[in-house]
Each structure stands twice: as structure tokens, then as C-alpha cells.
VOPAGU-2260 file (C-alpha; in pm, 1 decimal, decimal comma):
REM VOPAGU-2260
SITE   aa  ch    i         X         Y         Z
SITE  UNK   A    0     285,2    1955,5    -761,1
SITE  UNK   A    1     570,8    2061,6    -991,4
SITE  UNK   A    2     555,5    2386,7   -1184,0
SITE  UNK   A    3     515,1    2221,3   -1524,4
SITE  UNK   A    4     197,6    2053,9   -1397,4
SITE  UNK   A    5      56,6    2386,3   -1279,2
SITE  UNK   A    6     106,2    2539,8   -1624,2
SITE  UNK   A    7     -84,1    2265,2   -1803,4
SITE  UNK   A    8    -347,7    2249,1   -1534,0
SITE  UNK   A    9    -405,2    2623,2   -1547,2
SITE  UNK   A   10    -489,5    2616,3   -1918,0
SITE  UNK   A   11    -718,5    2318,7   -1873,9
SITE  UNK   A   12    -898,7    2461,4   -1574,2
SITE  UNK   A   13    -969,9    2784,9   -1757,8
SITE  UNK   A   14   -1164,8    2590,3   -2019,6
SITE  UNK   A   15   -1335,5    2370,7   -1762,1
SITE  UNK   A   16   -1444,2    2666,1   -1551,1
SITE  UNK   A   17   -1623,1    2814,0   -1853,2
SITE  UNK   A   18   -1803,4    2483,9   -1899,4
SITE  UNK   A   19   -1896,6    2459,8   -1530,8
SITE  UNK   A   20   -2041,2    2811,6   -1541,0
SITE  UNK   A   21   -2277,7    2733,2   -1826,6
SITE  UNK   A   22   -2641,5    2821,6   -1749,2
SITE  UNK   A   23   -2753,9    2526,5   -1958,7
SITE  UNK   A   24   -2613,4    2288,1   -1699,0
SITE  UNK   A   25   -2820,8    2460,2   -1430,4
SITE  UNK   A   26   -3140,4    2423,1   -1631,9
SITE  UNK   A   27   -3072,5    2054,1   -1691,8
SITE  UNK   A   28   -2984,3    1986,3   -1326,8
SITE  UNK   A   29   -2632,5    1876,6   -1420,7
SITE  UNK   A   30   -2429,5    2146,6   -1248,5
SITE  UNK   A   31   -2331,7    1946,8    -936,6
SITE  UNK   A   32   -2237,8    1623,5   -1119,8
SITE  UNK   A   33   -2037,6    1824,0   -1373,3
SITE  UNK   A   34   -1849,9    2016,2   -1103,9
SITE  UNK   A   35   -1759,8    1689,8    -931,2
SITE  UNK   A   36   -1638,8    1532,9   -1255,5
SITE  UNK   A   37   -1433,0    1840,2   -1343,9
SITE  UNK   A   38   -1275,7    1843,2    -999,1
SITE  UNK   A   39   -1158,7    1484,6   -1039,7
SITE  UNK   A   40   -1033,4    1555,0   -1391,5
SITE  UNK   A   41    -833,7    1853,1   -1272,2
SITE  UNK   A   42    -661,8    1642,2   -1006,4
SITE  UNK   A   43    -574,4    1345,9   -1225,5
SITE  UNK   A   44    -605,5    1399,6   -1597,4
SITE  UNK   A   45    -415,9    1726,3   -1617,8
SITE  UNK   A   46    -150,7    1602,0   -1381,1
SITE  UNK   A   47     -71,7    1313,3   -1614,9
SITE  UNK   A   48     -81,4    1542,6   -1916,6
SITE  UNK   A   49     156,0    1785,9   -1751,6
SITE  UNK   A   50     427,2    1529,1   -1685,4
SITE  UNK   A   51     409,8    1294,5   -1982,3
SITE  UNK   A   52     621,0    1512,9   -2206,4
SITE  UNK   A   53     925,3    1585,6   -1991,7
SITE  UNK   A   54    1244,7    1559,6   -2191,4
SITE  UNK   A   55    1580,6    1492,2   -2026,1
SITE  UNK   A   56    1896,8    1636,7   -2175,2
SITE  UNK   A   57    2257,5    1660,9   -2067,2
SITE  UNK   A   58    2327,4    1999,6   -1908,7
SITE  UNK   A   59    2673,7    1938,3   -1764,1
SITE  UNK   A   60    2998,8    1808,2   -1909,3
SITE  UNK   A   61    3165,8    1535,9   -1704,2
SITE  UNK   A   62    3480,6    1349,5   -1798,1
SITE  UNK   A   63    3417,6    1096,8   -1519,9
SITE  UNK   A   64    3124,0    1020,4   -1287,8
SITE  UNK   A   65    3075,4    1267,4   -1002,8
SITE  UNK   A   66    3101,2    1062,7    -684,0
SITE  UNK   A   67    3054,7    1191,9    -332,8
SITE  UNK   A   68    3312,1    1088,2     -74,5
SITE  UNK   A   69    3235,8     792,4     149,1
SITE  UNK   A   70    3232,4     846,3     522,6
SITE  UNK   A   71    3564,6     744,5     674,7
SITE  UNK   A   72    3541,5     426,7     887,7
SITE  UNK   A   73    3598,5     459,0    1261,4
SITE  UNK   A   74    3642,2     208,9    1541,0
SITE  UNK   A   75    3368,5     380,0    1743,2
SITE  UNK   A   76    2999,0     318,4    1679,9
SITE  UNK   A   77    2886,4     672,0    1762,9
SITE  UNK   A   78    2510,7     724,0    1783,9
SITE  UNK   A   79    2539,6    1101,7    1815,6
SITE  UNK   A   80    2432,3    1288,8    1498,9
SITE  UNK   A   81    2678,3    1542,1    1365,2
SITE  UNK   A   82    2598,8    1909,5    1406,2
SITE  UNK   A   83    2497,3    1929,5    1040,1
SITE  UNK   A   84    2272,2    1623,0    1069,0
SITE  UNK   A   85    2107,2    1764,4    1380,9
SITE  UNK   A   86    2030,5    2091,9    1202,1
SITE  UNK   A   87    1886,1    1912,3     899,2
SITE  UNK   A   88    1669,9    1683,1    1113,0
SITE  UNK   A   89    1541,9    1980,0    1314,5
SITE  UNK   A   90    1436,0    2160,1     995,0
SITE  UNK   A   91    1274,7    1849,6     846,3
SITE  UNK   A   92    1094,4    1766,5    1170,8
SITE  UNK   A   93     954,9    2120,9    1183,8
SITE  UNK   A   94     837,2    2084,1     823,7
SITE  UNK   A   95     676,4    1749,1     908,5
SITE  UNK   A   96     493,3    1901,3    1203,8
SITE  UNK   A   97     380,1    2220,8    1033,6
SITE  UNK   A   98     315,7    2095,0     678,3
SITE  UNK   A   99     285,0    1716,5     651,8
SITE  UNK   A  100      81,2    1641,6     964,9
SITE  UNK   A  101    -195,3    1899,5     893,3
SITE  UNK   A  102    -212,6    1798,7     523,8
SITE  UNK   A  103    -217,8    1422,7     584,3
SITE  UNK   A  104    -593,9    1371,4     577,7
SITE  UNK   A  105    -646,6    1564,2     253,1
SITE  UNK   A  106    -343,6    1399,6      92,3
SITE  UNK   A  107    -487,0    1056,5     167,1
SITE  UNK   A  108    -835,2    1156,8      51,9
SITE  UNK   A  109    -713,4    1284,9    -285,1
SITE  UNK   A  110    -426,3    1033,9    -324,2
SITE  UNK   A  111    -170,8    1306,0    -388,5
SITE  UNK   A  112      39,8    1564,9    -212,9
SITE  UNK   A  113     -72,2    1927,6    -209,0
SITE  UNK   A  114     122,3    2177,4    -417,3
SITE  UNK   A  115     231,4    2377,7    -113,7
SITE  UNK   A  116     382,7    2064,6      41,9
SITE  UNK   A  117     586,6    1998,4    -273,1
SITE  UNK   A  118     702,5    2360,7    -266,1
SITE  UNK   A  119     800,0    2336,3      99,4
SITE  UNK   A  120     993,9    2016,1      37,3
SITE  UNK   A  121    1180,3    2181,4    -249,8
SITE  UNK   A  122    1275,7    2472,5     -24,4
SITE  UNK   A  123    1422,3    2220,9     221,1
SITE  UNK   A  124    1653,3    2100,7     -56,0
SITE  UNK   A  125    1583,2    1729,1     -13,9
SITE  UNK   A  126    1696,6    1642,9    -367,0
SITE  UNK   A  127    1991,9    1881,8    -358,7
SITE  UNK   A  128    2156,5    1683,7     -78,9
SITE  UNK   A  129    2171,0    1378,0    -307,2
SITE  UNK   A  130    2334,9    1560,6    -600,2
SITE  UNK   A  131    2714,6    1613,8    -603,1
SITE  UNK   A  132    2841,6    1970,1    -606,5
SITE  UNK   A  133    2994,7    1912,4    -951,5
SITE  UNK   A  134    2641,5    1881,1   -1089,6
SITE  UNK   A  135    2498,2    2182,8    -911,4
SITE  UNK   A  136    2383,6    2006,5    -595,5
SITE  UNK   A  137    2479,4    2044,4    -231,1
SITE  UNK   A  138    2607,3    1692,5    -163,5
SITE  UNK   A  139    2969,4    1647,6     -61,9
SITE  UNK   A  140    2959,0    1317,5     127,7
SITE  UNK   A  141    2750,1    1005,8      64,5
SITE  UNK   A  142    2550,5     948,8     382,8
SITE  UNK   A  143    2280,0     678,8     411,3
SITE  UNK   A  144    2254,4     772,7     780,2
SITE  UNK   A  145    2154,8    1130,2     692,9
SITE  UNK   A  146    1899,2    1000,0     442,0
SITE  UNK   A  147    1758,4     767,5     709,1
SITE  UNK   A  148    1729,2    1051,9     960,3
SITE  UNK   A  149    1546,1    1266,3     704,0
SITE  UNK   A  150    1308,9     982,9     607,9
SITE  UNK   A  151    1235,0     913,5     974,5
SITE  UNK   A  152    1159,4    1279,4    1046,1
SITE  UNK   A  153     928,9    1306,3     743,6
SITE  UNK   A  154     746,1     984,3     833,5
SITE  UNK   A  155     676,2    1124,7    1179,1
SITE  UNK   A  156     458,1    1379,4    1000,3
SITE  UNK   A  157     293,8    1137,2     755,1
SITE  UNK   A  158     430,8     816,9     607,5
SITE  UNK   A  159     248,4     838,9     273,5
SITE  UNK   A  160     371,8    1188,5     197,8
SITE  UNK   A  161     719,0    1096,2     323,3
SITE  UNK   A  162     735,2     807,6      75,4
SITE  UNK   A  163     637,4    1035,5    -213,4
SITE  UNK   A  164     891,1    1301,2    -113,7
SITE  UNK   A  165    1174,5    1051,8     -63,1
SITE  UNK   A  166    1113,1     851,7    -382,7
SITE  UNK   A  167    1285,6    1106,2    -614,3
SITE  UNK   A  168    1566,6    1145,1    -359,0
SITE  UNK   A  169    1619,4     769,1    -377,7
SITE  UNK   A  170    1663,0     779,2    -754,8
SITE  UNK   A  171    1909,1    1066,8    -718,1
SITE  UNK   A  172    2100,8     861,4    -458,7
SITE  UNK   A  173    2116,5     567,9    -701,1
SITE  UNK   A  174    2242,7     784,9    -985,9
SITE  UNK   A  175    2502,7     946,2    -760,8
SITE  UNK   A  176    2627,4     606,6    -641,3
SITE  UNK   A  177    2621,9     400,3    -960,8
SITE  UNK   A  178    2550,1     626,3   -1257,9
SITE  UNK   A  179    2812,9     678,4   -1526,6
SITE  UNK   A  180    2906,3    1019,8   -1664,3
SITE  UNK   A  181    2641,0    1023,4   -1936,8
SITE  UNK   A  182    2365,2     909,0   -1700,5
SITE  UNK   A  183    2457,7    1168,7   -1442,5
SITE  UNK   A  184    2471,2    1449,0   -1698,5
SITE  UNK   A  185    2137,4    1347,6   -1847,7
SITE  UNK   A  186    1939,3    1261,8   -1535,2
SITE  UNK   A  187    2111,3    1344,2   -1206,4
SITE  UNK   A  188    2169,4    1711,4   -1286,8
SITE  UNK   A  189    1792,5    1752,7   -1329,5
SITE  UNK   A  190    1742,0    1686,5    -957,0
SITE  UNK   A  191    1931,9    2007,0    -878,0
SITE  UNK   A  192    1703,8    2221,2   -1095,5
SITE  UNK   A  193    1408,2    2432,8    -982,0
SITE  UNK   A  194    1174,3    2166,6   -1119,1
SITE  UNK   A  195    1317,3    1827,1   -1011,5
SITE  UNK   A  196    1164,1    1522,5   -1182,2
SITE  UNK   A  197     915,5    1284,5   -1023,6
SITE  UNK   A  198    1099,7     954,7    -998,3
SITE  UNK   A  199    1089,6     624,8    -810,5
SITE  UNK   A  200    1257,0     286,9    -771,1
SITE  UNK   A  201    1028,9      12,1    -909,8
SITE  UNK   A  202    1115,5    -328,5    -760,6
SITE  UNK   A  203     790,2    -483,6    -635,8
SITE  UNK   A  204     601,6    -717,7    -869,9
SITE  UNK   A  205     234,5    -823,7    -846,7
SITE  UNK   A  206     302,0   -1194,9    -807,4
SITE  UNK   A  207     264,4   -1431,5    -513,9
SITE  UNK   A  208     582,4   -1470,2    -307,0
SITE  UNK   A  209     758,6   -1210,3    -523,6
SITE  UNK   A  210    1134,0   -1202,1    -459,5
SITE  UNK   A  211    1302,9    -870,1    -547,3
SITE  UNK   A  212    1635,6   -1049,1    -597,2
SITE  UNK   A  213    1480,2   -1256,5    -876,8
SITE  UNK   A  214    1267,3   -1018,2   -1084,3
SITE  UNK   A  215    1006,0   -1174,9   -1311,5
SITE  UNK   A  216    1029,1    -862,6   -1526,6
SITE  UNK   A  217    1263,4    -969,8   -1806,5
SITE  UNK   A  218    1451,7    -819,1   -2096,2
SITE  UNK   A  219    1530,0   -1008,8   -2416,4
SITE  UNK   A  220    1803,2    -896,2   -2652,6
SITE  UNK   A  221    1678,0    -703,9   -2952,2
SITE  UNK   A  222    1851,2    -899,6   -3227,7
SITE  UNK   A  223    2228,7    -890,8   -3208,2
SITE  UNK   A  224    2247,2    -531,2   -3088,0
SITE  UNK   A  225    2329,4    -406,6   -2738,7
SITE  UNK   A  226    1962,1    -338,7   -2675,4
SITE  UNK   A  227    1694,1    -519,3   -2478,2
SITE  UNK   A  228    1315,1    -517,7   -2483,0
SITE  UNK   A  229    1175,5    -529,6   -2130,2
SITE  UNK   A  230     835,0    -675,4   -2045,5
SITE  UNK   A  231     667,9    -717,1   -1709,0
SITE  UNK   A  232     477,5    -533,4   -1436,6
SITE  UNK   A  233     569,9    -336,8   -1127,2
SITE  UNK   A  234     321,5    -281,7    -846,0
SITE  UNK   A  235     256,2      -6,2    -591,6
SITE  UNK   A  236     517,4     230,2    -733,0
SITE  UNK   A  237     512,0     571,3    -558,2
SITE  UNK   A  238     435,5     854,0    -802,3
SITE  UNK   A  239     390,5     575,9   -1059,3
SITE  UNK   A  240     100,5     723,7   -1258,9
SITE  UNK   A  241     298,5    1035,6   -1352,3
SITE  UNK   A  242     666,0     952,3   -1294,1
SITE  UNK   A  243     916,2    1117,8   -1527,0
SITE  UNK   A  244    1183,7     859,1   -1455,2
SITE  UNK   A  245    1180,9     506,1   -1316,0
SITE  UNK   A  246    1463,6     282,6   -1200,6
SITE  UNK   A  247    1328,1     -62,5   -1286,4
SITE  UNK   A  248    1466,0    -401,8   -1187,4
SITE  UNK   A  249    1470,6    -664,6   -1462,9
SITE  UNK   A  250    1643,4    -989,7   -1553,2
SITE  UNK   A  251    1832,6    -901,2   -1870,3
SITE  UNK   A  252    1931,9   -1174,1   -2114,0
SITE  UNK   A  253    2305,0   -1232,7   -2097,5
SITE  UNK   A  254    2354,8   -1011,9   -1791,3
SITE  UNK   A  255    2117,5   -1127,4   -1518,5
SITE  UNK   A  256    1936,2    -900,4   -1268,3
SITE  UNK   A  257    2005,6    -532,8   -1329,0
SITE  UNK   A  258    1861,9    -186,4   -1275,5
SITE  UNK   A  259    1746,9       5,0   -1583,5
SITE  UNK   A  260    1669,0     373,7   -1629,4
SITE  UNK   A  261    1336,7     413,5   -1811,1
SITE  UNK   A  262    1174,5     748,4   -1885,8
SITE  UNK   A  263     805,4     788,8   -1811,6
SITE  UNK   A  264     707,9     858,6   -2172,2
SITE  UNK   A  265     893,3     557,0   -2316,1
SITE  UNK   A  266     707,4     366,7   -2585,5
SITE  UNK   A  267     544,5      56,1   -2439,8
SITE  UNK   A  268     527,3     188,9   -2083,0
SITE  UNK   A  269     189,8     256,6   -1924,8
SITE  UNK   A  270      97,0     345,3   -1568,4
SITE  UNK   A  271    -233,9     357,6   -1384,1
SITE  UNK   A  272    -330,9     451,0   -1026,2
SITE  UNK   A  273    -331,3     159,2    -782,4
SITE  UNK   A  274    -509,1     265,8    -460,8
SITE  UNK   A  275    -409,0      60,8    -158,5
SITE  UNK   A  276    -500,9       8,0     205,3
SITE  UNK   A  277    -252,1     272,2     314,6
SITE  UNK   A  278       7,6     515,2     178,8
SITE  UNK   A  279    -254,7     670,7     -45,9
SITE  UNK   A  280     -81,3    1007,8     -37,0
SITE  UNK   A  281     211,8     851,4    -224,0
SITE  UNK   A  282       7,9     823,4    -547,6
SITE  UNK   A  283      83,8     452,5    -582,0
SITE  UNK   A  284      58,4     310,8    -933,2
SITE  UNK   A  285      83,6      -5,7   -1141,1
SITE  UNK   A  286     349,0      18,3   -1414,0
SITE  UNK   A  287     324,0    -210,8   -1717,1
SITE  UNK   A  288     619,4    -255,1   -1952,1
SITE  UNK   A  289     538,9    -401,2   -2292,1
SITE  UNK   A  290     850,4    -447,5   -2504,1
SITE  UNK   A  291    1009,3    -127,9   -2371,0
SITE  UNK   A  292    1339,3     -86,6   -2555,3
SITE  UNK   A  293    1649,6       6,9   -2358,1
SITE  UNK   A  294    2013,2      43,1   -2459,5
SITE  UNK   A  295    2323,2     -65,3   -2274,5
SITE  UNK   A  296    2368,5     298,9   -2176,4
SITE  UNK   A  297    2039,9     279,0   -1981,8
SITE  UNK   A  298    2167,1       7,8   -1745,2
SITE  UNK   A  299    2245,5     151,7   -1402,2
SITE  UNK   A  300    2541,4     -11,9   -1230,5
SITE  UNK   A  301    2626,0    -381,6   -1215,4
SITE  UNK   A  302    2485,9    -682,4   -1028,3
SITE  UNK   A  303    2642,1    -563,8    -703,1
SITE  UNK   A  304    2462,0    -230,8    -742,2
SITE  UNK   A  305    2137,9    -423,3    -796,3
SITE  UNK   A  306    2185,1    -614,7    -469,4
SITE  UNK   A  307    2283,1    -302,7    -277,8
SITE  UNK   A  308    1979,4    -116,6    -411,6
SITE  UNK   A  309    1747,2    -378,8    -263,3
SITE  UNK   A  310    1920,4    -353,7      75,6
SITE  UNK   A  311    1921,8      28,1      77,3
SITE  UNK   A  312    1554,2      32,2     -20,3
SITE  UNK   A  313    1471,6    -196,8     271,2
SITE  UNK   A  314    1658,0      35,4     505,0
SITE  UNK   A  315    1448,5     318,7     365,2
SITE  UNK   A  316    1135,9     131,8     471,1
SITE  UNK   A  317    1291,7      77,6     813,6
SITE  UNK   A  318    1339,1     454,1     847,6
SITE  UNK   A  319     976,3     517,8     750,8
SITE  UNK   A  320     865,6     255,1    1003,7
SITE  UNK   A  321    1068,9     410,9    1284,8
SITE  UNK   A  322     934,5     759,7    1214,6
SITE  UNK   A  323     573,2     644,6    1200,2
SITE  UNK   A  324     605,8     429,2    1513,2
SITE  UNK   A  325     753,6     728,7    1694,4
SITE  UNK   A  326     445,3     925,7    1591,3
SITE  UNK   A  327     221,8     650,1    1731,9
SITE  UNK   A  328     407,7     645,6    2062,8
SITE  UNK   A  329     410,3    1025,7    2091,7
SITE  UNK   A  330      33,5    1026,5    2037,2
SITE  UNK   A  331     -49,0     737,6    2271,0
SITE  UNK   A  332     144,4     852,2    2579,9
SITE  UNK   A  333     -45,7    1179,1    2642,8
SITE  UNK   A  334    -372,9    1006,3    2550,9
SITE  UNK   A  335    -342,7     732,6    2815,1
SITE  UNK   A  336    -225,0     988,4    3072,0
SITE  UNK   A  337    -524,0    1215,9    3010,9
SITE  UNK   A  338    -793,4     953,9    2950,6
SITE  UNK   A  339    -961,3     867,8    3280,5
SITE  UNK   A  340   -1153,3     557,6    3383,8
SITE  UNK   A  341   -1286,4     488,1    3732,4
SITE  UNK   A  342   -1146,5     816,8    3856,1
SITE  UNK   A  343    -784,8     778,6    3743,6
SITE  UNK   A  344    -579,2     786,4    3420,1
SITE  UNK   A  345    -586,0     459,4    3228,0
SITE  UNK   A  346    -205,1     467,6    3228,5
SITE  UNK   A  347    -221,8     367,6    3595,8
SITE  UNK   A  348    -340,9      23,9    3485,3
SITE  UNK   A  349     -56,8    -222,9    3446,2
SITE  UNK   A  350    -199,9    -365,2    3123,9
SITE  UNK   A  351    -179,4     -19,7    2965,2
SITE  UNK   A  352     149,8      93,0    3120,5
SITE  UNK   A  353     335,3    -225,8    3029,1
SITE  UNK   A  354     206,1    -215,2    2671,8
SITE  UNK   A  355     321,4     145,0    2623,1
SITE  UNK   A  356     659,9      64,1    2777,1
SITE  UNK   A  357     698,9    -230,7    2540,7
SITE  UNK   A  358     615,7      -5,6    2243,6
SITE  UNK   A  359     902,3     224,0    2343,1
SITE  UNK   A  360    1138,9     -68,2    2394,4
SITE  UNK   A  361    1069,5    -219,8    2052,5
SITE  UNK   A  362    1093,4     121,4    1885,2
SITE  UNK   A  363    1442,1     176,7    2024,5
SITE  UNK   A  364    1544,9    -170,4    1905,8
SITE  UNK   A  365    1411,9     -94,4    1555,6
SITE  UNK   A  366    1603,6     231,9    1541,9
SITE  UNK   A  367    1930,5      77,6    1661,7
SITE  UNK   A  368    1913,0    -208,0    1410,3
SITE  UNK   A  369    1847,5      40,9    1130,7
SITE  UNK   A  370    2136,0     263,1    1242,0
SITE  UNK   A  371    2374,0     -31,6    1259,0
SITE  UNK   A  372    2298,0    -133,6     900,4
SITE  UNK   A  373    2309,4     222,2     762,2
SITE  UNK   A  374    2636,8     291,1     946,1
SITE  UNK   A  375    2797,2     -10,5     780,0
SITE  UNK   A  376    2662,9     101,7     441,5
SITE  UNK   A  377    2799,4     451,6     496,0
SITE  UNK   A  378    3146,1     319,9     578,4
SITE  UNK   A  379    3159,2      96,9     272,2
SITE  UNK   A  380    3133,9    -227,1     469,2
SITE  UNK   A  381    2912,6    -521,7     378,7
SITE  UNK   A  382    2566,7    -442,9     514,8
SITE  UNK   A  383    2318,6    -665,5     332,6
SITE  UNK   A  384    2282,8    -912,9     619,9
SITE  UNK   A  385    2225,6    -632,1     870,2
SITE  UNK   A  386    1977,2    -465,7     634,1
SITE  UNK   A  387    1779,9    -788,5     596,2
SITE  UNK   A  388    1767,9    -839,0     974,2
SITE  UNK   A  389    1663,0    -478,1    1036,1
SITE  UNK   A  390    1390,8    -497,3     772,4
SITE  UNK   A  391    1254,4    -823,1     911,3
SITE  UNK   A  392    1250,5    -688,7    1265,6
SITE  UNK   A  393    1094,2    -355,5    1167,5
SITE  UNK   A  394     825,0    -528,1     961,2
SITE  UNK   A  395     723,2    -736,6    1261,8
SITE  UNK   A  396     748,1    -481,3    1541,3
SITE  UNK   A  397     608,9    -186,6    1344,2
SITE  UNK   A  398     290,9    -382,7    1288,3
SITE  UNK   A  399     275,7    -465,7    1659,4
SITE  UNK   A  400     327,4    -102,7    1761,1
SITE  UNK   A  401      59,4      11,7    1516,8
SITE  UNK   A  402    -185,4    -246,4    1649,8
SITE  UNK   A  403    -106,7    -160,7    2012,6
SITE  UNK   A  404    -155,6     207,3    1933,3
SITE  UNK   A  405    -507,4     137,1    1809,7
SITE  UNK   A  406    -577,4     -78,0    2117,1
SITE  UNK   A  407    -456,3     189,1    2360,2
SITE  UNK   A  408    -710,6     435,2    2221,4
SITE  UNK   A  409    -994,7     185,4    2252,6
SITE  UNK   A  410   -1287,9     281,1    2032,0
SITE  UNK   A  411   -1115,3     607,5    1940,6
SITE  UNK   A  412    -841,2     407,9    1772,7
SITE  UNK   A  413   -1086,8     288,4    1510,3
SITE  UNK   A  414   -1223,4     626,1    1399,1
SITE  UNK   A  415   -1071,1     883,5    1165,6
SITE  UNK   A  416   -1094,7    1153,7    1429,9
SITE  UNK   A  417    -758,5    1022,1    1549,0
SITE  UNK   A  418    -464,7     956,7    1310,5
SITE  UNK   A  419    -365,7     625,7    1471,5
SITE  UNK   A  420    -591,9     423,1    1240,5
SITE  UNK   A  421    -415,2     573,5     936,5
SITE  UNK   A  422     -73,7     504,2    1083,8
SITE  UNK   A  423    -180,1     143,9    1146,6
SITE  UNK   A  424    -282,1     102,5     780,8
SITE  UNK   A  425      38,1     266,0     658,0
SITE  UNK   A  426     257,0      41,6     873,3
SITE  UNK   A  427     114,3    -267,5     704,0
SITE  UNK   A  428     324,8    -171,8     402,4
SITE  UNK   A  429     659,3    -231,9     575,2
SITE  UNK   A  430     633,3    -609,9     542,2
SITE  UNK   A  431     473,0    -607,1     197,5
SITE  UNK   A  432     641,8    -343,9     -19,0
SITE  UNK   A  433     985,9    -334,2    -180,7
SITE  UNK   A  434    1161,7     -48,6    -354,5
SITE  UNK   A  435    1001,0     291,4    -389,7
SITE  UNK   A  436    1279,7     476,6    -210,4
SITE  UNK   A  437    1650,7     423,4    -149,8
SITE  UNK   A  438    1879,8     568,8     116,0
């Protein structure tokens, strides 16, 4: 939870604690119900209040957009991470094991990430890597592969929390890649501050057979000016109920499909929690736009940027799928080796051994398809076809691995004592969700 939320929450809780301690509530038998209501209010109401008023302002002077260098193309498809990537992944994996995995159950129960997890993620510098050095960040080279490795490592700990942590990084990546000077000064520099904004990419719409390349969310010109009024809905947006900044896809009159930067307190924008089957830790929300006015200066990139954003978001979901499926496999293997039936480990049965082997085979295929697409993106080559293929394959095989993981645990796979049932529910999102994060 960001610092600004703690400040507002602290003032509110002080007043609520005085109310909860009232002797009158004890006499009336209302102490327990009141405590429960105040607990829920402290987790939701004050959080929204603490973020609604964030104001963005330009803090740097740029004569031209700050772009990070693209990775230089090579003739060799090298699957070996660089020394820097290996160090980053090791740190993130340790954080996932020590912070995300133990906090996963509570994060899902309360539909939000604990404050100490946010603090730990900030110390890792996840957002800093997406911000160019000219704006106070630590990024020197644009690397979708590095972003994919980080997302995979986080998802190994918990996919819901990983989505919430990577959503602001995705917006920073988009601003670094396609933002103009004014947009970068106003928004991107904020991601290098001590209190980075909550932000997400909003592409998914609550309509049957929704196609992210053809958004139903539309923007009509406001008279003859270079302004549009956007109306529509976005579904299952991570951090949606309290986002400071959203990158929204919309079909703008006279321009076609574009990405627009919309601040969380914009007039006409409302957001409510939208609990789902899985990914509850990501604080998913429904965002409604009712005649939200944007200027030409709020449009992020061109139509090519819009298409690339969809592909990079799908690769982000592939990375989350790979990390979560790796967690399933790592959990299943020792279980089937230790679980005994008829005097021997169940892994000695061909039906079990072949299933586990197939899980590993499909996981490697998922990872290689994701790496191929991200490598092409990193080298500036066309990658949309490869991204679509990787996303389709990951959506199918991730669901199979999740289902097989539940089956390998038998009855234990259905109970909350083991995390496999949560991973299974989270993996359902790969085929259904769009946007949210961006590599």
C-alpha cells in the first residue's frame, strides 16, 4: 500500500478506533458487528480516499522523448540470460519465495496486497527499471525479455500479486516506448519517485466475444476542437478501484483505435471492485467512462503502438502463465514422490509419471514460444504473429497443467490446504483476460 494511502488511513483509523472502543456498543451488543464493519471500511474506503486526489505534474524538462536503446539484433538465438538478468531474476525469485508465497492466502482473502509486499517490491526497483535514466530511473536498454523474466519469477510466488505488481511497470513501459516529452515529464517521471503511482493497462471489455483490436469503448469529437469524450466500460482491470492512472484503449473519431492516458480522478470516470474466480489479490475492478474528456496530448502513440501494446500485453500473460505453471510442477513432483499408495510412491505408476512428464514438456514449450516472441520484440522485429501463437498456446496448455496439477494431488488438490487449487483458478485467466500489464 503506497505511503499516501497510509497517511489517510491513519487519520481515519484513529477516529474509528475511538468509535469501536465505545462502551455503549458493548451494552447494545454491537461491538463485534461494528468491529467487522470498521475493518472492511479501513481496507477499502480509506484506500480509495487516499488515492483519489493524486495530482500529476511535470518534474523534468525534456526537449525530446527519453527513449531507451533497443537491444542490438544478432544472428544467434541465445537462450542464456545475461549476467545482469540472472542477478535480477535471482533477487525477484527470492522475493517471490519469501514474500509473495507466504502472503498469497491473505492477499486473496482481502483482495489486495499487503503493505509490506508493496514496500518490498519498491525496494527491488521494479518500476525504476522501466524509467530511462534521463528521468531519474535505472533503465538504459529496452528489454521485453527482462520484463518477462521478472513477471515469470513473480508469478512463481503468486500470480495475483504478480499481476498487481507488474501492472504499473507495464504503464511505465508504455510511456517509455511511446510517450512524447510532455507525457513522460508529467507521468513517467512519477514512476521513479518514492511513491510510484498505481496504474494499469485497460483493454478488456465486458462484452461477448470482445476483441481488443476493435474496442467498443469509443470517443466522439468534442465540437470542432482537438478533444474527445470517451464512453464505455473496461472489465477486470488490476488495481482498477484505486488506480491513479489508466492507459485505456478506445476507438477515437477520426483516428481509429488508440491508447489514451486517463487519470483516476478524471470527471466521468468511476471504478468499482469486480471480484473474480481467481487473481483476487490483484484488486480487479470495473472501470466505467461516461463522457470522459481527453485532449490530443493525452493520446499515447499511434495505431502501431496500439497494436504492439496488445501483443506485449499478451506476452505478459504468457510470462505469468509460465511462472505459475512452474510453481505447479515444482509442487507436484515432490508430492507424487512422497505420497505412497500400496506400499510405493504414486510416481511409480505410469499414469502419474507420464502426466508429470507431459506437464514439464508443455511448460518448456510455453517458455520457448514466449521467449521467441519477446526476443523478436526486443530486437525491433515484427513479433505480433509470434505473440499471438504464444498466447494461444499458453492459454491452452496452462489450463491443462493447472488441471493436471489438481488431479495429481487427488482429493488434496481440491482443498485450500494446498495452493494448487488457487493456481488452477488463476490460470483460467490466461485465456480470458487482455491488458492489465505490458512487457
